PyMOL Python script that loads the backbone (N, CA, C, O; Angstrom):
from pymol import cmd

cmd.read_pdbstr("""\
ATOM      1  N   MET A   1     -21.390  -2.717  -1.544  1.00  0.00           N
ATOM      2  CA  MET A   1     -20.274  -3.875  -1.863  1.00  0.00           C
ATOM      3  C   MET A   1     -20.459  -4.428  -3.176  1.00  0.00           C
ATOM      4  O   MET A   1     -21.512  -5.044  -3.337  1.00  0.00           O
ATOM      5  N   GLY A   2     -19.563  -4.334  -4.283  1.00  0.00           N
ATOM      6  CA  GLY A   2     -19.855  -5.138  -5.753  1.00  0.00           C
ATOM      7  C   GLY A   2     -19.733  -6.700  -5.449  1.00  0.00           C
ATOM      8  O   GLY A   2     -19.436  -7.415  -4.492  1.00  0.00           O
ATOM      9  N   THR A   3     -20.076  -6.825  -6.620  1.00  0.00           N
ATOM     10  CA  THR A   3     -19.898  -8.559  -6.887  1.00  0.00           C
ATOM     11  C   THR A   3     -18.550  -9.047  -6.967  1.00  0.00           C
ATOM     12  O   THR A   3     -17.554  -8.332  -7.080  1.00  0.00           O
ATOM     13  N   ARG A   4     -18.573 -10.638  -6.884  1.00  0.00           N
ATOM     14  CA  ARG A   4     -17.189 -11.131  -6.996  1.00  0.00           C
ATOM     15  C   ARG A   4     -16.351 -10.720  -8.007  1.00  0.00           C
ATOM     16  O   ARG A   4     -15.151 -10.477  -7.879  1.00  0.00           O
ATOM     17  N   GLN A   5     -17.210 -10.626  -9.328  1.00  0.00           N
ATOM     18  CA  GLN A   5     -16.406 -10.282 -10.525  1.00  0.00           C
ATOM     19  C   GLN A   5     -15.781  -9.047 -10.479  1.00  0.00           C
ATOM     20  O   GLN A   5     -14.709  -8.899 -11.066  1.00  0.00           O
ATOM     21  N   GLN A   6     -16.434  -7.897  -9.704  1.00  0.00           N
ATOM     22  CA  GLN A   6     -16.198  -6.500  -9.534  1.00  0.00           C
ATOM     23  C   GLN A   6     -15.122  -6.441  -8.457  1.00  0.00           C
ATOM     24  O   GLN A   6     -14.294  -5.542  -8.602  1.00  0.00           O
ATOM     25  N   GLU A   7     -14.998  -7.191  -7.470  1.00  0.00           N
ATOM     26  CA  GLU A   7     -13.944  -7.523  -6.401  1.00  0.00           C
ATOM     27  C   GLU A   7     -12.668  -7.971  -7.011  1.00  0.00           C
ATOM     28  O   GLU A   7     -11.556  -7.454  -6.899  1.00  0.00           O
ATOM     29  N   ALA A   8     -13.069  -9.154  -7.757  1.00  0.00           N
ATOM     30  CA  ALA A   8     -11.575  -9.631  -8.580  1.00  0.00           C
ATOM     31  C   ALA A   8     -10.924  -8.757  -9.459  1.00  0.00           C
ATOM     32  O   ALA A   8      -9.710  -8.864  -9.632  1.00  0.00           O
ATOM     33  N   ALA A   9     -11.698  -7.763 -10.131  1.00  0.00           N
ATOM     34  CA  ALA A   9     -11.061  -6.933 -10.890  1.00  0.00           C
ATOM     35  C   ALA A   9      -9.971  -5.707 -10.361  1.00  0.00           C
ATOM     36  O   ALA A   9      -9.368  -4.931 -11.102  1.00  0.00           O
ATOM     37  N   MET A  10      -9.913  -5.754  -9.148  1.00  0.00           N
ATOM     38  CA  MET A  10      -9.521  -4.811  -8.450  1.00  0.00           C
ATOM     39  C   MET A  10      -7.921  -5.140  -8.059  1.00  0.00           C
ATOM     40  O   MET A  10      -7.748  -6.000  -7.195  1.00  0.00           O
ATOM     41  N   GLY A  11      -6.904  -4.583  -8.573  1.00  0.00           N
ATOM     42  CA  GLY A  11      -5.600  -4.856  -8.483  1.00  0.00           C
ATOM     43  C   GLY A  11      -4.821  -3.739  -8.001  1.00  0.00           C
ATOM     44  O   GLY A  11      -5.314  -2.646  -7.723  1.00  0.00           O
ATOM     45  N   ILE A  12      -3.438  -4.069  -7.893  1.00  0.00           N
ATOM     46  CA  ILE A  12      -2.778  -2.617  -7.592  1.00  0.00           C
ATOM     47  C   ILE A  12      -2.639  -1.625  -8.575  1.00  0.00           C
ATOM     48  O   ILE A  12      -2.349  -0.460  -8.303  1.00  0.00           O
ATOM     49  N   ASP A  13      -2.887  -2.156  -9.997  1.00  0.00           N
ATOM     50  CA  ASP A  13      -2.939  -0.693 -10.890  1.00  0.00           C
ATOM     51  C   ASP A  13      -4.114  -0.056 -11.331  1.00  0.00           C
ATOM     52  O   ASP A  13      -4.122   0.804 -12.211  1.00  0.00           O
ATOM     53  N   LYS A  14      -5.325  -0.555 -10.599  1.00  0.00           N
ATOM     54  CA  LYS A  14      -6.632  -0.112 -10.667  1.00  0.00           C
ATOM     55  C   LYS A  14      -6.976   0.952  -9.891  1.00  0.00           C
ATOM     56  O   LYS A  14      -6.633   0.830  -8.715  1.00  0.00           O
ATOM     57  N   GLN A  15      -7.550   1.969 -10.178  1.00  0.00           N
ATOM     58  CA  GLN A  15      -8.016   3.003  -9.558  1.00  0.00           C
ATOM     59  C   GLN A  15      -9.007   2.879  -8.438  1.00  0.00           C
ATOM     60  O   GLN A  15      -9.759   1.922  -8.626  1.00  0.00           O
ATOM     61  N   SER A  16      -9.246   3.541  -7.333  1.00  0.00           N
ATOM     62  CA  SER A  16     -10.311   3.009  -6.671  1.00  0.00           C
ATOM     63  C   SER A  16     -10.965   4.230  -6.156  1.00  0.00           C
ATOM     64  O   SER A  16     -10.191   5.174  -5.998  1.00  0.00           O
ATOM     65  N   ASP A  17     -12.098   4.422  -5.883  1.00  0.00           N
ATOM     66  CA  ASP A  17     -13.091   5.671  -5.243  1.00  0.00           C
ATOM     67  C   ASP A  17     -13.133   5.516  -3.486  1.00  0.00           C
ATOM     68  O   ASP A  17     -13.622   6.371  -2.748  1.00  0.00           O
ATOM     69  N   ILE A  18     -12.547   4.310  -3.053  1.00  0.00           N
ATOM     70  CA  ILE A  18     -12.506   4.061  -1.670  1.00  0.00           C
ATOM     71  C   ILE A  18     -11.852   4.904  -0.816  1.00  0.00           C
ATOM     72  O   ILE A  18     -10.621   4.869  -0.814  1.00  0.00           O
ATOM     73  N   ALA A  19     -12.382   5.587  -0.155  1.00  0.00           N
ATOM     74  CA  ALA A  19     -11.228   6.734   0.807  1.00  0.00           C
ATOM     75  C   ALA A  19     -11.209   5.813   2.421  1.00  0.00           C
ATOM     76  O   ALA A  19     -11.988   5.071   3.020  1.00  0.00           O
ATOM     77  N   ALA A  20      -9.776   6.404   2.658  1.00  0.00           N
ATOM     78  CA  ALA A  20      -9.430   5.587   3.895  1.00  0.00           C
ATOM     79  C   ALA A  20      -8.568   6.302   4.525  1.00  0.00           C
ATOM     80  O   ALA A  20      -7.880   7.131   3.929  1.00  0.00           O
ATOM     81  N   ASN A  21      -8.469   6.074   5.907  1.00  0.00           N
ATOM     82  CA  ASN A  21      -7.267   6.735   6.862  1.00  0.00           C
ATOM     83  C   ASN A  21      -6.246   5.691   7.176  1.00  0.00           C
ATOM     84  O   ASN A  21      -6.442   4.490   7.359  1.00  0.00           O
ATOM     85  N   LEU A  22      -5.002   6.429   7.208  1.00  0.00           N
ATOM     86  CA  LEU A  22      -4.192   5.232   7.325  1.00  0.00           C
ATOM     87  C   LEU A  22      -2.993   5.921   8.440  1.00  0.00           C
ATOM     88  O   LEU A  22      -2.532   7.060   8.353  1.00  0.00           O
ATOM     89  N   GLN A  23      -2.671   4.961   9.414  1.00  0.00           N
ATOM     90  CA  GLN A  23      -1.956   5.610  10.716  1.00  0.00           C
ATOM     91  C   GLN A  23      -1.234   4.769  10.721  1.00  0.00           C
ATOM     92  O   GLN A  23      -1.702   3.661  10.460  1.00  0.00           O
ATOM     93  N   ILE A  24       0.413   4.891  11.049  1.00  0.00           N
ATOM     94  CA  ILE A  24       1.148   4.070  11.426  1.00  0.00           C
ATOM     95  C   ILE A  24       2.016   4.566  12.306  1.00  0.00           C
ATOM     96  O   ILE A  24       2.470   5.709  12.245  1.00  0.00           O
ATOM     97  N   GLY A  25       2.393   3.398  13.507  1.00  0.00           N
ATOM     98  CA  GLY A  25       3.463   4.054  14.559  1.00  0.00           C
ATOM     99  C   GLY A  25       3.658   2.622  15.175  1.00  0.00           C
ATOM    100  O   GLY A  25       3.444   1.594  14.533  1.00  0.00           O
ATOM    101  N   PRO A  26       4.057   2.650  16.393  1.00  0.00           N
ATOM    102  CA  PRO A  26       4.765   1.711  17.300  1.00  0.00           C
ATOM    103  C   PRO A  26       3.532   1.189  18.274  1.00  0.00           C
ATOM    104  O   PRO A  26       2.801   1.979  18.871  1.00  0.00           O
ATOM    105  N   THR A  27       3.415  -0.092  18.343  1.00  0.00           N
ATOM    106  CA  THR A  27       2.748  -0.786  19.435  1.00  0.00           C
ATOM    107  C   THR A  27       3.364  -0.716  20.893  1.00  0.00           C
ATOM    108  O   THR A  27       4.573  -0.523  21.020  1.00  0.00           O
ATOM    109  N   ASP A  28       2.625  -0.857  21.878  1.00  0.00           N
ATOM    110  CA  ASP A  28       3.200  -1.415  23.342  1.00  0.00           C
ATOM    111  C   ASP A  28       4.042  -2.660  23.346  1.00  0.00           C
ATOM    112  O   ASP A  28       4.790  -2.973  24.272  1.00  0.00           O
ATOM    113  N   HIS A  29       3.838  -3.445  22.082  1.00  0.00           N
ATOM    114  CA  HIS A  29       4.507  -4.810  22.289  1.00  0.00           C
ATOM    115  C   HIS A  29       5.589  -4.949  21.412  1.00  0.00           C
ATOM    116  O   HIS A  29       6.077  -6.068  21.253  1.00  0.00           O
ATOM    117  N   GLY A  30       6.155  -3.714  20.660  1.00  0.00           N
ATOM    118  CA  GLY A  30       7.471  -3.732  19.885  1.00  0.00           C
ATOM    119  C   GLY A  30       7.154  -3.776  18.391  1.00  0.00           C
ATOM    120  O   GLY A  30       8.059  -3.828  17.557  1.00  0.00           O
ATOM    121  N   MET A  31       6.040  -3.758  18.106  1.00  0.00           N
ATOM    122  CA  MET A  31       5.490  -4.210  16.627  1.00  0.00           C
ATOM    123  C   MET A  31       5.283  -2.722  16.095  1.00  0.00           C
ATOM    124  O   MET A  31       5.070  -1.765  16.839  1.00  0.00           O
ATOM    125  N   VAL A  32       5.378  -2.658  14.681  1.00  0.00           N
ATOM    126  CA  VAL A  32       4.986  -1.539  13.906  1.00  0.00           C
ATOM    127  C   VAL A  32       3.455  -1.524  13.270  1.00  0.00           C
ATOM    128  O   VAL A  32       3.363  -1.991  12.135  1.00  0.00           O
ATOM    129  N   ARG A  33       2.476  -1.125  13.778  1.00  0.00           N
ATOM    130  CA  ARG A  33       1.230  -1.201  13.347  1.00  0.00           C
ATOM    131  C   ARG A  33       0.890  -0.095  12.134  1.00  0.00           C
ATOM    132  O   ARG A  33       1.292   1.059  12.278  1.00  0.00           O
ATOM    133  N   ILE A  34       0.153  -0.469  10.959  1.00  0.00           N
ATOM    134  CA  ILE A  34      -0.434   0.289   9.768  1.00  0.00           C
ATOM    135  C   ILE A  34      -1.647  -0.126  10.258  1.00  0.00           C
ATOM    136  O   ILE A  34      -2.098  -1.270  10.300  1.00  0.00           O
ATOM    137  N   TYR A  35      -2.143   0.924  10.632  1.00  0.00           N
ATOM    138  CA  TYR A  35      -3.906   0.881  10.682  1.00  0.00           C
ATOM    139  C   TYR A  35      -4.500   1.534   9.870  1.00  0.00           C
ATOM    140  O   TYR A  35      -4.170   2.715   9.767  1.00  0.00           O
ATOM    141  N   VAL A  36      -5.601   0.997   8.993  1.00  0.00           N
ATOM    142  CA  VAL A  36      -6.342   1.409   7.958  1.00  0.00           C
ATOM    143  C   VAL A  36      -7.862   1.422   8.572  1.00  0.00           C
ATOM    144  O   VAL A  36      -8.336   0.419   9.106  1.00  0.00           O
ATOM    145  N   GLU A  37      -8.479   2.482   8.463  1.00  0.00           N
ATOM    146  CA  GLU A  37      -9.666   2.894   8.750  1.00  0.00           C
ATOM    147  C   GLU A  37     -10.379   3.390   7.577  1.00  0.00           C
ATOM    148  O   GLU A  37     -10.115   4.518   7.162  1.00  0.00           O
ATOM    149  N   ALA A  38     -11.455   2.497   6.868  1.00  0.00           N
ATOM    150  CA  ALA A  38     -12.220   2.729   5.466  1.00  0.00           C
ATOM    151  C   ALA A  38     -13.462   2.786   6.027  1.00  0.00           C
ATOM    152  O   ALA A  38     -13.793   2.280   7.099  1.00  0.00           O
ATOM    153  N   GLU A  39     -14.343   3.597   5.055  1.00  0.00           N
ATOM    154  CA  GLU A  39     -15.513   3.963   4.884  1.00  0.00           C
ATOM    155  C   GLU A  39     -16.480   2.615   5.242  1.00  0.00           C
ATOM    156  O   GLU A  39     -16.071   1.492   4.951  1.00  0.00           O
ATOM    157  N   GLY A  40     -17.770   2.812   5.885  1.00  0.00           N
ATOM    158  CA  GLY A  40     -18.529   1.821   6.292  1.00  0.00           C
ATOM    159  C   GLY A  40     -18.213   0.883   7.644  1.00  0.00           C
ATOM    160  O   GLY A  40     -18.765  -0.139   8.053  1.00  0.00           O
ATOM    161  N   GLY A  41     -16.911   1.789   8.246  1.00  0.00           N
ATOM    162  CA  GLY A  41     -16.889   1.168   9.751  1.00  0.00           C
ATOM    163  C   GLY A  41     -15.604   0.069   9.329  1.00  0.00           C
ATOM    164  O   GLY A  41     -15.403  -0.760  10.217  1.00  0.00           O
ATOM    165  N   ILE A  42     -14.926  -0.029   8.410  1.00  0.00           N
ATOM    166  CA  ILE A  42     -13.867  -1.022   8.233  1.00  0.00           C
ATOM    167  C   ILE A  42     -12.451  -0.655   8.955  1.00  0.00           C
ATOM    168  O   ILE A  42     -11.775   0.327   8.649  1.00  0.00           O
ATOM    169  N   GLU A  43     -12.160  -1.475   9.826  1.00  0.00           N
ATOM    170  CA  GLU A  43     -11.055  -1.159  10.691  1.00  0.00           C
ATOM    171  C   GLU A  43      -9.906  -2.247  10.604  1.00  0.00           C
ATOM    172  O   GLU A  43     -10.144  -3.421  10.888  1.00  0.00           O
ATOM    173  N   LEU A  44      -8.798  -1.871  10.248  1.00  0.00           N
ATOM    174  CA  LEU A  44      -7.957  -2.940   9.800  1.00  0.00           C
ATOM    175  C   LEU A  44      -6.721  -2.724  10.653  1.00  0.00           C
ATOM    176  O   LEU A  44      -6.000  -1.793  10.296  1.00  0.00           O
ATOM    177  N   PRO A  45      -6.383  -3.360  11.621  1.00  0.00           N
ATOM    178  CA  PRO A  45      -4.855  -3.393  12.207  1.00  0.00           C
ATOM    179  C   PRO A  45      -3.884  -4.368  11.591  1.00  0.00           C
ATOM    180  O   PRO A  45      -4.017  -5.591  11.572  1.00  0.00           O
ATOM    181  N   LEU A  46      -2.949  -3.707  11.122  1.00  0.00           N
ATOM    182  CA  LEU A  46      -1.613  -4.728  10.556  1.00  0.00           C
ATOM    183  C   LEU A  46      -0.526  -4.584  11.559  1.00  0.00           C
ATOM    184  O   LEU A  46      -0.042  -3.466  11.741  1.00  0.00           O
ATOM    185  N   ASP A  47      -0.123  -5.555  12.188  1.00  0.00           N
ATOM    186  CA  ASP A  47       1.417  -5.652  12.749  1.00  0.00           C
ATOM    187  C   ASP A  47       2.211  -6.228  12.042  1.00  0.00           C
ATOM    188  O   ASP A  47       1.973  -7.093  11.199  1.00  0.00           O
ATOM    189  N   PHE A  48       3.423  -5.678  12.414  1.00  0.00           N
ATOM    190  CA  PHE A  48       4.737  -6.302  11.629  1.00  0.00           C
ATOM    191  C   PHE A  48       5.712  -5.896  12.608  1.00  0.00           C
ATOM    192  O   PHE A  48       5.611  -4.959  13.400  1.00  0.00           O
ATOM    193  N   ASP A  49       6.712  -6.742  12.459  1.00  0.00           N
ATOM    194  CA  ASP A  49       7.987  -6.717  13.276  1.00  0.00           C
ATOM    195  C   ASP A  49       8.849  -5.640  12.713  1.00  0.00           C
ATOM    196  O   ASP A  49       8.567  -5.182  11.606  1.00  0.00           O
ATOM    197  N   PRO A  50       9.823  -5.220  13.346  1.00  0.00           N
ATOM    198  CA  PRO A  50      10.462  -3.803  12.714  1.00  0.00           C
ATOM    199  C   PRO A  50      11.151  -4.419  11.640  1.00  0.00           C
ATOM    200  O   PRO A  50      11.296  -3.756  10.613  1.00  0.00           O
ATOM    201  N   ASP A  51      11.615  -5.609  11.700  1.00  0.00           N
ATOM    202  CA  ASP A  51      12.651  -5.713  10.388  1.00  0.00           C
ATOM    203  C   ASP A  51      11.359  -6.195   9.162  1.00  0.00           C
ATOM    204  O   ASP A  51      11.806  -6.157   8.015  1.00  0.00           O
ATOM    205  N   GLU A  52      10.260  -6.512   9.231  1.00  0.00           N
ATOM    206  CA  GLU A  52       9.113  -6.310   8.325  1.00  0.00           C
ATOM    207  C   GLU A  52       8.880  -5.087   7.796  1.00  0.00           C
ATOM    208  O   GLU A  52       8.747  -4.962   6.579  1.00  0.00           O
ATOM    209  N   ALA A  53       8.795  -3.944   8.714  1.00  0.00           N
ATOM    210  CA  ALA A  53       8.402  -3.120   8.515  1.00  0.00           C
ATOM    211  C   ALA A  53       9.296  -1.870   7.751  1.00  0.00           C
ATOM    212  O   ALA A  53       8.879  -0.857   7.188  1.00  0.00           O
ATOM    213  N   GLU A  54      10.553  -2.308   7.942  1.00  0.00           N
ATOM    214  CA  GLU A  54      11.801  -1.843   7.131  1.00  0.00           C
ATOM    215  C   GLU A  54      11.799  -2.167   5.948  1.00  0.00           C
ATOM    216  O   GLU A  54      12.116  -1.345   5.089  1.00  0.00           O
ATOM    217  N   GLU A  55      11.411  -3.548   5.607  1.00  0.00           N
ATOM    218  CA  GLU A  55      11.344  -4.105   4.005  1.00  0.00           C
ATOM    219  C   GLU A  55      10.041  -3.279   3.404  1.00  0.00           C
ATOM    220  O   GLU A  55      10.138  -2.787   2.280  1.00  0.00           O
ATOM    221  N   ILE A  56       8.823  -3.132   4.165  1.00  0.00           N
ATOM    222  CA  ILE A  56       7.869  -2.441   3.586  1.00  0.00           C
ATOM    223  C   ILE A  56       8.042  -1.203   3.290  1.00  0.00           C
ATOM    224  O   ILE A  56       7.548  -0.822   2.229  1.00  0.00           O
ATOM    225  N   ALA A  57       8.768  -0.247   4.114  1.00  0.00           N
ATOM    226  CA  ALA A  57       9.408   0.961   3.733  1.00  0.00           C
ATOM    227  C   ALA A  57      10.053   1.010   2.571  1.00  0.00           C
ATOM    228  O   ALA A  57       9.716   1.895   1.785  1.00  0.00           O
ATOM    229  N   GLU A  58      11.198   0.011   2.171  1.00  0.00           N
ATOM    230  CA  GLU A  58      12.173  -0.120   0.971  1.00  0.00           C
ATOM    231  C   GLU A  58      10.898  -0.318  -0.093  1.00  0.00           C
ATOM    232  O   GLU A  58      10.918   0.474  -1.035  1.00  0.00           O
ATOM    233  N   GLU A  59      10.066  -1.037  -0.071  1.00  0.00           N
ATOM    234  CA  GLU A  59       9.180  -1.372  -1.265  1.00  0.00           C
ATOM    235  C   GLU A  59       8.241   0.075  -1.589  1.00  0.00           C
ATOM    236  O   GLU A  59       7.841   0.507  -2.670  1.00  0.00           O
ATOM    237  N   LEU A  60       8.058   0.660  -0.098  1.00  0.00           N
ATOM    238  CA  LEU A  60       7.150   1.872  -0.628  1.00  0.00           C
ATOM    239  C   LEU A  60       8.077   2.749  -1.260  1.00  0.00           C
ATOM    240  O   LEU A  60       7.582   3.372  -2.199  1.00  0.00           O
ATOM    241  N   ARG A  61       9.808   3.084  -0.917  1.00  0.00           N
ATOM    242  CA  ARG A  61      10.438   3.873  -1.404  1.00  0.00           C
ATOM    243  C   ARG A  61      10.543   3.592  -3.258  1.00  0.00           C
ATOM    244  O   ARG A  61      10.550   4.445  -4.146  1.00  0.00           O
ATOM    245  N   ALA A  62      10.613   2.135  -3.371  1.00  0.00           N
ATOM    246  CA  ALA A  62      11.042   1.748  -4.746  1.00  0.00           C
ATOM    247  C   ALA A  62       9.621   1.921  -5.731  1.00  0.00           C
ATOM    248  O   ALA A  62       9.621   2.063  -6.954  1.00  0.00           O
ATOM    249  N   ALA A  63       8.538   1.871  -4.910  1.00  0.00           N
ATOM    250  CA  ALA A  63       7.170   2.253  -5.658  1.00  0.00           C
ATOM    251  C   ALA A  63       7.123   3.660  -6.219  1.00  0.00           C
ATOM    252  O   ALA A  63       6.807   3.949  -7.373  1.00  0.00           O
ATOM    253  N   ALA A  64       7.534   4.630  -5.103  1.00  0.00           N
ATOM    254  CA  ALA A  64       7.570   5.698  -5.290  1.00  0.00           C
ATOM    255  C   ALA A  64       8.282   6.382  -6.414  1.00  0.00           C
ATOM    256  O   ALA A  64       7.822   7.293  -7.102  1.00  0.00           O
ATOM    257  N   GLU A  65       9.947   5.602  -6.555  1.00  0.00           N
ATOM    258  CA  GLU A  65      10.547   5.884  -7.712  1.00  0.00           C
ATOM    259  C   GLU A  65       9.954   5.349  -8.872  1.00  0.00           C
ATOM    260  O   GLU A  65      10.233   5.966  -9.899  1.00  0.00           O
ATOM    261  N   ALA A  66       9.315   4.507  -8.978  1.00  0.00           N
ATOM    262  CA  ALA A  66       8.642   3.996 -10.285  1.00  0.00           C
ATOM    263  C   ALA A  66       7.491   4.868 -10.255  1.00  0.00           C
ATOM    264  O   ALA A  66       7.390   5.266 -11.416  1.00  0.00           O
ATOM    265  N   ALA A  67       6.644   5.340  -9.622  1.00  0.00           N
ATOM    266  CA  ALA A  67       5.755   5.952 -10.017  1.00  0.00           C
ATOM    267  C   ALA A  67       6.187   7.727 -10.479  1.00  0.00           C
ATOM    268  O   ALA A  67       5.537   8.410 -11.271  1.00  0.00           O
ATOM    269  N   ARG A  68       7.203   8.085  -9.871  1.00  0.00           N
ATOM    270  CA  ARG A  68       7.778   9.286 -10.462  1.00  0.00           C
ATOM    271  C   ARG A  68       8.484   9.078 -11.698  1.00  0.00           C
ATOM    272  O   ARG A  68       9.005  10.078 -12.191  1.00  0.00           O
ATOM    273  N   ALA A  69       8.610   7.934 -12.321  1.00  0.00           N
ATOM    274  CA  ALA A  69       9.255   7.853 -13.494  1.00  0.00           C
ATOM    275  C   ALA A  69       7.955   7.533 -14.302  1.00  0.00           C
ATOM    276  O   ALA A  69       8.169   7.932 -15.447  1.00  0.00           O
ATOM    277  N   ILE A  70       6.923   7.087 -14.234  1.00  0.00           N
ATOM    278  CA  ILE A  70       5.828   7.015 -14.986  1.00  0.00           C
ATOM    279  C   ILE A  70       5.370   8.277 -15.194  1.00  0.00           C
ATOM    280  O   ILE A  70       5.105   8.765 -16.292  1.00  0.00           O
ATOM    281  N   GLY A  71       5.255   8.935 -13.864  1.00  0.00           N
ATOM    282  CA  GLY A  71       4.836  10.613 -14.098  1.00  0.00           C
ATOM    283  C   GLY A  71       5.248  11.505 -14.959  1.00  0.00           C
ATOM    284  O   GLY A  71       4.622  12.387 -15.547  1.00  0.00           O
ATOM    285  N   LYS A  72       6.935  11.046 -15.000  1.00  0.00           N
ATOM    286  CA  LYS A  72       7.652  11.839 -16.203  1.00  0.00           C
ATOM    287  C   LYS A  72       7.337  11.444 -17.341  1.00  0.00           C
ATOM    288  O   LYS A  72       7.851  11.991 -18.317  1.00  0.00           O
ATOM    289  N   GLY A  73       6.536  10.534 -17.477  1.00  0.00           N
ATOM    290  CA  GLY A  73       6.562   9.935 -19.121  1.00  0.00           C
ATOM    291  C   GLY A  73       6.922   8.977 -19.630  1.00  0.00           C
ATOM    292  O   GLY A  73       6.751   8.638 -20.801  1.00  0.00           O
ATOM    293  N   GLY A  74       7.787   8.111 -18.300  1.00  0.00           N
ATOM    294  CA  GLY A  74       8.346   6.853 -18.497  1.00  0.00           C
ATOM    295  C   GLY A  74       7.128   5.883 -18.818  1.00  0.00           C
ATOM    296  O   GLY A  74       5.938   6.083 -18.571  1.00  0.00           O
ATOM    297  N   ASN A  75       7.685   4.844 -19.396  1.00  0.00           N
ATOM    298  CA  ASN A  75       6.933   3.855 -19.710  1.00  0.00           C
ATOM    299  C   ASN A  75       6.159   2.794 -18.877  1.00  0.00           C
ATOM    300  O   ASN A  75       6.665   1.682 -18.718  1.00  0.00           O
ATOM    301  N   PRO A  76       5.066   3.071 -18.391  1.00  0.00           N
ATOM    302  CA  PRO A  76       4.512   2.355 -17.118  1.00  0.00           C
ATOM    303  C   PRO A  76       4.755   0.763 -17.335  1.00  0.00           C
ATOM    304  O   PRO A  76       4.635   0.021 -16.360  1.00  0.00           O
ATOM    305  N   GLY A  77       5.030   0.338 -18.359  1.00  0.00           N
ATOM    306  CA  GLY A  77       5.394  -1.407 -18.463  1.00  0.00           C
ATOM    307  C   GLY A  77       6.931  -1.692 -18.082  1.00  0.00           C
ATOM    308  O   GLY A  77       7.315  -2.792 -17.685  1.00  0.00           O
ATOM    309  N   ASN A  78       7.629  -0.758 -18.222  1.00  0.00           N
ATOM    310  CA  ASN A  78       9.008  -0.868 -18.035  1.00  0.00           C
ATOM    311  C   ASN A  78       9.395  -0.289 -16.535  1.00  0.00           C
ATOM    312  O   ASN A  78      10.342  -0.863 -15.997  1.00  0.00           O
ATOM    313  N   ALA A  79       8.903   0.552 -15.961  1.00  0.00           N
ATOM    314  CA  ALA A  79       9.109   0.862 -14.517  1.00  0.00           C
ATOM    315  C   ALA A  79       8.682   0.093 -13.548  1.00  0.00           C
ATOM    316  O   ALA A  79       7.555   0.213 -13.068  1.00  0.00           O
ATOM    317  N   LYS A  80       9.278  -0.509 -13.280  1.00  0.00           N
ATOM    318  CA  LYS A  80       9.562  -1.605 -12.432  1.00  0.00           C
ATOM    319  C   LYS A  80      10.027  -1.454 -10.812  1.00  0.00           C
ATOM    320  O   LYS A  80      11.233  -1.616 -10.629  1.00  0.00           O
ATOM    321  N   PRO A  81       9.380  -1.224  -9.866  1.00  0.00           N
ATOM    322  CA  PRO A  81      10.160  -1.103  -8.426  1.00  0.00           C
ATOM    323  C   PRO A  81      11.331  -1.794  -8.282  1.00  0.00           C
ATOM    324  O   PRO A  81      11.348  -3.019  -8.401  1.00  0.00           O
ATOM    325  N   LYS A  82      12.497  -1.033  -7.995  1.00  0.00           N
ATOM    326  CA  LYS A  82      13.854  -1.625  -7.832  1.00  0.00           C
ATOM    327  C   LYS A  82      13.807  -2.065  -6.310  1.00  0.00           C
ATOM    328  O   LYS A  82      13.102  -1.396  -5.554  1.00  0.00           O
ATOM    329  N   ARG A  83      14.553  -3.208  -5.784  1.00  0.00           N
ATOM    330  CA  ARG A  83      14.617  -3.471  -4.343  1.00  0.00           C
ATOM    331  C   ARG A  83      15.887  -2.930  -3.962  1.00  0.00           C
ATOM    332  O   ARG A  83      16.835  -3.048  -4.738  1.00  0.00           O
ATOM    333  N   ARG A  84      15.983  -2.515  -3.170  1.00  0.00           N
ATOM    334  CA  ARG A  84      17.438  -2.165  -2.386  1.00  0.00           C
ATOM    335  C   ARG A  84      18.205  -2.905  -1.410  1.00  0.00           C
ATOM    336  O   ARG A  84      19.257  -2.441  -0.971  1.00  0.00           O
TER     337      ARG A  84
END
""", "prot")
cmd.dss("prot")
cmd.show_as("cartoon", "prot")
cmd.util.cbc("prot")
cmd.orient("prot")
């Protein structure tokens, strides 16, 4: 694990070499679970109510749209995710 300075430097725009598995599905309590399993035995179950899960899905779609614009030579500073 890195120092606090190294950990603080990690952000949404930084690349990472950390590998993780991601699973998404419903729970038996009517929630949507995003389950992250990373190297070193890290397991992170994140439960959201269905409305929150739909908001997350919208944010993922908007981020994918912005990433496509950046990948096509758009200016990363101007490509901001649009909320629908």
